[in-house]
C-alpha positions, 0 to 999 in steps of 0.5 A, a space after each residue: 061434636 069434638 071440641 075446637 082444638 081436637 077438630 082442628 087437629 083432625 082437619 089438619 090430619 085430613 088435609 095432609 092425607 090428600 092433595 085436594 079435599 072437596 069442601 062438602 066431603 071434608 065437612 062430612 068427615 068432620 061432622 060439621 057445617 060448611 060455615 064451621 069448616 071455614 072457621 076451622 080452616 081460618 084457625 089453621 091459617 092463623 097458625 101458619 098452615 098454608 090452606 088454599 080454598 077453591 070457591 064454587 060448586 066444586 070448591 074445596 081445600 088443600 095444603 100448599 107451599 107457603 111463605 114460611 113453615 108452619 111455626 108450631 111444627 119445626 123451624 127452618 134448620 130442623 126442616 132442612 135436617 129432617 128432609 136431608 135425613 129422609 132423603 138419605 133413608 130413601 136413597 139407601 132403603 133400610 128395611 122397615 123405614 124406607 117406605 115411611 121415610 118417603 111418606 114423611 118426606 112427601 108431607 114435608 116437601 108439600 108445605 116447605 117454602 121454596 127457599 128451604 127446598 133450594 138449600 136442601 137441593 144444594 146440600 144434596 148436590 154437593 154431598 158425596 155418599 160413601 157406601 156399598 157399590 150396589 147401594 149406590 147403583 140402586 139409589 134414586 133421586 129423592 125428588 123422583 120418589 117424592 113425585 111418585 109418592 105424591 101421585 100415588 097418594 093423590 090418585 093422580 095420573 103420571 107420565 114418565 120415561 122408562 128405560 128397560 133392561 135392554 136399554 130401550 126407552 119408552 114413554 109411559 102414562 100410568 095410574 100410580 098405585 104404590 111405591 115398594 121398597 124391596 131388595 135395596 131397590 124402589 119399585 112403582 106399582 102402577 096401571 099402564 094406560 096404554 098397555 091396559 095392564 098392571 106393571 111394576 117399574 124400577 124407580 132407578 130406571 124411571 126419569 122425568 116423572 110428572 103429574 098430569 093433574 087428572 084424577 082417577 078411581 083406583 083399580 083393584 090389584 090382581 094380588 093381595 098387595 103391592 109388595 106381593 105384586 112386585 115379588 111375583 113379577 121378579 120371581 117370573 123373570 129368568 134368573 141364572 141361579 136358584 139358591 137353596 141352603 140348609 141353615 143351622 139356626 131358627 127360622 125366625 132368626 134367619 128371617 129377621 136377618 135376610 127374610 126380605 131377600 129370601 124365602 125361609 122355611 122352618 124344618 125344626 126348632 133349630 134348622 131351616 131351609 133358605 131359598 133365593 133366586 138371584 142373578 149373582 152369587 156374591 149376594 147369597 154368599 154375603 147373606 149366608 155369611 152374616 147369619 153367624 150359623 153353620 150352613 150347607 149349600 144344596 144348590 147350585 153347584 156354582 155356589 159351592 165352587 165359589 164358596 171354596 174359592 172365597 174360603 181359600 182366599 180368606 184363608 190365605 189372607 191370614 198368615 200361619 202362626 209361627 210357633 205356639 206364641 204366634 211369633 
């Protein structure tokens, strides 16, 4: 059996991974008796962690919002700063940290006192973010993301309103699986209980999500993972433009810069083929431009025409030098 300190930390870690743990299952995971488990829970409470207990045959434990933050984690000011920073990361997804930002945010909010939540909400309401237009459009209320993340983690059925691309609103009842950050947007992958099939929902088109309290046994996805499911669905959508370009740069370097939004195929050590399926040509122009490498557009012809237009505009933006000294 692990020593008391190690076991207590293990207990805290388990309580943070699920909303509710049956007592018998939690004791089995820790390899202790029910009596020892109760003593370990009491130790966590003494440290300030708000552990609630439910008695009876189906009794168990869960972390809840308390009167104060657990004192050995972070103080109030640090908690507010942490939550605001995580919300900013969630609203403007950055490759590699967006999904982990939401997971951490969900953990912090779960045990955060109400008075601190009010401060965070006030800060968010009174703050204006200056960023790219497409980032602003893709932004999602962090409260919505937190609700979705908790429902995915806890295997709790979820209801929400959803607005389709044509503006039609529907009520959805789902079994949420995972949140996916892809191409500056958030997607919820869930099983639609009324349509009896898997769906991906854009989080910025989703409103008023709320858990129903009903738990479910997770179903197997029809793809290898949630990210592949979202990509497959997006590729099946009709898009006006299929972009193909040859880039004079190693495939690895290109994937590092724009691989999240494109398919990169190696041709040789210094050359690769880039493919994108898009509904606007502005993004491929910017993506190819940031590679700092020579490239040749194969398709579509409209992209070549737009590059000529942009190139002429940029050339006009730089006045010709007047004489050898530039005067």
